C-alpha positions in Angstrom: 84.6 95.7 151.1 85.5 99.4 151.3 88.1 99.6 148.5 86.2 100.5 145.3 88.1 101.1 142.0 87.7 101.4 138.3 90.2 99.3 136.3 90.6 99.5 132.5 92.1 96.6 130.6 93.2 96.6 127.0 93.1 92.9 126.0 95.6 93.1 123.1 96.8 90.3 120.8 100.5 91.0 121.7 100.2 92.7 125.1 97.8 93.1 128.0 97.7 96.7 129.2 96.2 98.5 132.2 96.5 102.1 133.1 99.9 101.6 134.7 101.2 98.1 133.6 101.9 96.1 130.5 102.9 92.4 129.9 102.9 89.9 127.1 99.5 88.4 126.3 100.9 84.8 126.8 100.0 82.3 129.4 101.3 78.7 129.9 99.9 76.1 132.3 102.4 74.4 134.6 102.4 70.8 135.8 103.4 71.7 139.4 104.1 74.6 141.6 107.4 76.2 140.5 110.2 77.1 142.9 110.0 80.7 141.9 106.6 82.5 142.0 107.7 85.4 139.8 105.2 85.8 137.0 103.1 82.9 138.4 99.3 83.0 138.6 97.6 80.5 140.8 93.9 79.9 140.2 91.7 76.9 141.3 94.8 74.9 142.4 96.4 75.3 138.9 99.6 77.2 138.3 100.3 79.4 135.1 103.3 81.2 133.9 102.2 84.7 132.7 104.1 86.5 129.9 106.9 85.2 127.8 106.9 85.0 124.0 104.4 87.3 122.4 101.7 85.4 120.4 102.4 85.6 116.6 98.8 85.3 115.4 95.7 87.4 116.1 93.2 85.8 118.5 89.9 86.3 116.6 87.7 85.3 119.5 89.1 85.9 122.9 86.4 83.8 124.6 87.4 80.6 122.7 89.4 79.4 125.7 90.4 80.4 129.2 93.6 82.3 128.3 92.2 85.8 128.3 90.2 85.1 131.4 93.4 84.1 133.2 95.3 87.0 131.7 92.6 89.3 133.0 93.3 88.1 136.6 97.0 88.8 136.1 96.2 92.3 134.8 93.9 93.0 137.8 96.6 91.8 140.2 99.3 94.0 138.5 97.2 97.1 138.5 96.0 96.5 142.1 99.6 96.0 143.2 100.5 99.3 141.6 97.7 100.9 143.6 98.7 99.2 146.8 95.6 97.0 147.2 94.9 93.2 147.3 91.2 93.4 148.0 88.7 95.5 146.0 85.3 95.9 144.5 86.0 96.6 140.8 84.1 98.1 137.9 86.1 97.0 134.8 86.3 98.6 131.5 87.5 96.5 128.6 88.0 97.1 124.9 87.6 95.1 121.7 88.9 95.9 118.1 86.4 97.9 115.9 85.9 94.9 113.6 85.0 92.6 116.5 83.1 95.0 118.7 79.5 94.7 117.6 79.6 90.9 117.2 81.5 90.1 120.4 80.8 92.8 123.0 78.0 90.9 124.8 79.8 87.5 124.7 83.0 89.1 126.0 81.2 90.8 128.8 79.6 87.5 129.8 83.0 85.8 129.6 84.6 88.3 131.9 81.7 88.3 134.4 81.2 84.5 134.7 82.7 84.6 138.2 82.0 87.8 140.2 83.9 86.8 143.3 87.5 86.1 142.3 90.1 84.6 144.6 93.5 83.9 143.1 97.2 84.4 143.8 99.7 86.3 141.7 103.4 86.0 142.5 102.4 84.4 145.9 100.1 87.2 147.0 96.4 86.5 147.5 93.9 88.8 145.7 90.2 89.1 146.2 88.2 90.9 143.5 84.5 91.5 143.6 83.4 92.4 140.0 80.6 94.9 140.2 80.2 95.2 136.5 82.1 95.0 133.2 81.7 97.6 130.4 83.0 96.7 127.0 84.0 99.5 124.6 85.5 99.9 121.1 89.2 100.2 121.0 90.1 103.7 119.8 86.6 105.1 120.6 87.6 105.5 124.2 90.8 107.3 123.2 88.8 109.6 120.8 86.4 110.2 123.7 89.3 111.5 125.9 90.6 113.7 123.0 87.2 115.1 122.0 88.3 118.7 122.7 91.3 118.3 120.4 89.5 116.4 117.6 85.9 117.7 117.4 83.9 117.2 114.2 85.1 114.7 111.6 88.2 112.6 112.1 89.7 109.3 111.1 91.3 107.0 113.7 94.2 105.0 112.3 94.9 102.2 114.8 98.1 100.4 113.8 98.3 97.3 115.9 100.5 94.2 115.7 98.3 92.2 113.2 96.0 94.8 111.5 95.7 98.4 110.8 92.1 99.7 111.4 90.6 102.8 109.9 87.6 104.1 111.8 85.6 107.3 111.0 84.3 109.5 113.9 81.9 112.4 113.9 81.9 114.5 117.1 83.5 111.7 119.0 81.1 108.9 117.9 82.0 106.2 115.3 79.8 106.6 112.2 79.9 102.9 111.3 82.5 103.1 108.5 85.8 101.2 109.0 88.4 99.4 106.9 91.0 96.9 107.8 94.5 96.2 106.4 97.0 93.4 107.3 99.9 95.8 106.8 100.5 96.4 110.5 103.5 96.4 112.8 104.4 92.7 112.4 104.2 93.1 108.6 106.6 96.0 108.9 109.0 94.2 111.2 109.1 91.3 108.7 109.7 93.6 105.8 112.7 95.1 107.6 114.2 91.7 108.2 113.7 90.6 104.6 115.3 93.7 103.2 118.2 93.5 105.6 118.9 89.9 104.5 118.7 90.9 100.8 121.0 93.9 101.2 123.5 92.8 103.9 123.2 89.1 104.1 122.0 89.2 107.7 118.7 89.8 109.4 117.7 92.4 112.0 116.3 91.3 115.4 112.8 92.5 116.0 113.9 94.3 119.2 116.1 96.6 117.1 113.4 97.4 114.6 111.0 98.1 117.4 113.5 100.4 119.1 113.6 102.4 115.8 109.8 102.4 115.7 109.5 103.7 119.2 112.3 106.3 119.3 113.3 107.0 115.7 116.9 105.7 116.1 119.1 102.9 117.5 122.9 102.6 117.9 123.9 100.0 115.3 126.2 99.9 112.2 125.4 102.4 109.4 124.5 99.8 106.8 121.7 98.5 109.0 120.5 101.9 110.0 120.1 102.8 106.4 118.0 99.7 105.6 115.8 100.1 108.7 115.2 103.8 108.2 114.4 103.3 104.5 112.0 100.5 105.2 110.2 102.5 108.0 109.8 105.5 105.7 108.4 103.2 103.0 106.0 101.7 105.5 104.8 105.1 106.6 104.2 105.9 103.0 102.2 102.7 102.6 100.0 103.7 105.5 99.1 107.0 103.9 98.6 105.1 100.6 96.1 102.8 102.4 94.2 105.8 103.7 94.0 107.3 100.2 93.0 103.9 98.7 90.0 104.0 101.1 89.0 107.3 99.5 90.1 109.7 102.3 91.5 113.1 101.2 94.8 113.6 103.1 94.4 117.4 102.7 91.0 117.5 104.4 91.0 114.6 106.8 91.9 115.1 110.5 93.8 111.9 111.4 94.5 110.4 114.8 97.2 107.7 114.8 97.4 105.2 117.7 98.6 101.7 118.4 102.1 100.3 118.6 102.9 101.1 114.9 101.7 104.7 115.1 105.2 105.8 116.2 106.6 104.7 112.8 104.4 107.3 111.0 105.3 109.9 113.7 109.0 109.4 113.2 109.3 108.5 109.6 106.1 109.7 107.8 105.8 112.6 105.5 103.5 114.4 108.0 104.2 118.0 107.1 101.0 119.8 105.9 98.7 117.1 107.2 96.3 117.4 110.1 97.6 114.6 112.3 97.8 113.7 116.0 99.7 110.8 117.5 98.7 108.8 120.5 101.7 106.6 121.2 101.0 105.9 124.8 100.6 102.1 125.0 98.2 102.5 128.0 95.9 104.9 126.1 93.1 102.4 125.6 93.1 101.1 129.2 93.1 104.7 130.5 90.4 105.6 128.0 88.3 102.7 129.3 88.6 104.0 132.8 87.5 107.5 131.7 84.5 106.0 129.8 83.4 104.1 132.9 83.6 107.3 134.9 81.5 109.1 132.3 78.8 106.4 132.5 78.8 106.6 136.3 78.5 110.4 136.3 75.6 110.2 133.7 73.8 107.8 135.9 74.3 109.9 139.0 73.0 113.0 137.2 69.9 111.0 136.0 69.2 109.9 139.6 69.5 113.5 140.9 67.0 114.8 138.4 64.6 111.9 138.6 
């Protein structure tokens, strides 16, 4: 096999992300081969529909069933298709949340490596993946690693995901072991917007519209709803800074890096003036960071071999 590549995969609770693709972290077994093969994964004579409704709850242990193993194959297929390949030898980089990393990194690596020669079909196309190795990193750490020149010294990563907001301290690009977790994350914010809209207008706001405001800062809808949504998002951004302060961080002295799906709320609606903040709103950031981290490991090994 001549095609060698590094593929980073961010196994999120709401979405699966690679460097160039994203899809819902949902998979459903089918009873028979469907007429249309769009979004269909075929593995060991079983058919699965990939994507669809985003899971509402956090998956605490991604090795508890086969779902994330199958989603990994779909992610490999989508990224390989983007790169124009169906057959490759792959070094994979994967990422776990900070609160799960130490406890689960070895079991997650074993889970992903349980079959090194993968043969499967995605949307009717056969893929062959030879897994050379899997490297498991901490979500956010790989992003800080790529931003090291911009955020040297002491900084706080604020990762606002769908289910939790994680605060992780870094010193010179390395986590120092201190982190905090809050359940006031993106899904909490979306729910608060809907509740407030019902209370003030008598009707709720679809999550799609709230997410559009989160991503871009605006959306074309009636003024009374715009006011409710904007006020809620401003209040949420204030809550995030309140959480940071409640964990004994000085907003005047702390360099903060915001990332995750909810970071754009703080970027667009937060009182950021005068604060040392940086926003990483690229949904692919963790996956791309995983690839850069794998490349760094390979370069370090090559340097060691040359000097041995």
